N, C-alpha and C positions, 0 to 999 in steps of 0.2 A: 354153494359160492361161484360155482361156475360161471353165471350170469352175473351177477355182482364185478368178476374179474374182465369179463367183457364187456360190459357196460363202459367199465373205469378205461378199460384199454382204449376204446374208439372216444372217451371223451378226451384223453389224453392226446390221442390223435388227431383230435381238434381244436388240439391247443388249449385245451382248459385244464383243469386241475379237480379230479372227482373230490366229492365229500368223503372222508374216513369215520364219519359220524354217524354209526347206524340207527335205523328205527328204536323205537320203546318197543319192548314184547312183552304181550300179553299172556299171564300164566293163569291156566284155568285149574280148577277142580276135580273134574271128570274127562273122562276119553271123548266121551259126548261134546263137551264143550270147546275142548280143544281141536278137535274136528271141525267142528261149527266154524271157530273161528278161524281157523288154516283156510277154509272154504271161502270167507269171506275176503282174507287177505287176497287169495290167487282171484276172485272176483275184481277187488280193486287194482289189481296189477294187469289183469288183462284189459280192463279199459284204461289205464295208463297207454297199455303199451299200444292198443290201437289209435290212441292220439298220437303218440311219437311217430307213430308209422305213416298217419295221417302228415302229419306235419313235416316229415322228412321226406316223405315223397313230393308235397307241395316247393320244397328246396331242391328236388332233383337231387336228392342224398341216396344213393342207391347201395351203398354199403351199410349207412344207419336204417335205411329199410329193411334189408335182407336182415341185419343182428336181430332188429326186433319181431321180423316174421318168424327166424327161426324159435327165438326165446318164447313168444306167443305161443306157438305150439306146444312147447313143453309146460306152460304152464295151464293151457286149457286141457292138457292130460292130466297134469296134478289137478285140477278142477273137478274133472270127470271121478277122478281116483276118489278123492275126497267126499263127493256125492254119494259115490256108492257106499262107500263106509259108512256113512249117515244113515242111508237108506233110504 
């Protein structure tokens, strides 16, 4: 939730209103399936955050760039953790 809160705060700082509607959650029946789903979700987040960093950089929005670079580091760490757990 730390990431969602930080992103919401940045959206508000930019004069916009963050969405309060969470994405659908996929429930799996086995631990390997849960881990694989989590890894896929992290991969999608990594790609999205890289795009946001590029776009914010093009706009010279250093606050947004730095926020998402820090979040990206966490997401990449999460992805590695799930990859290790999967094997």
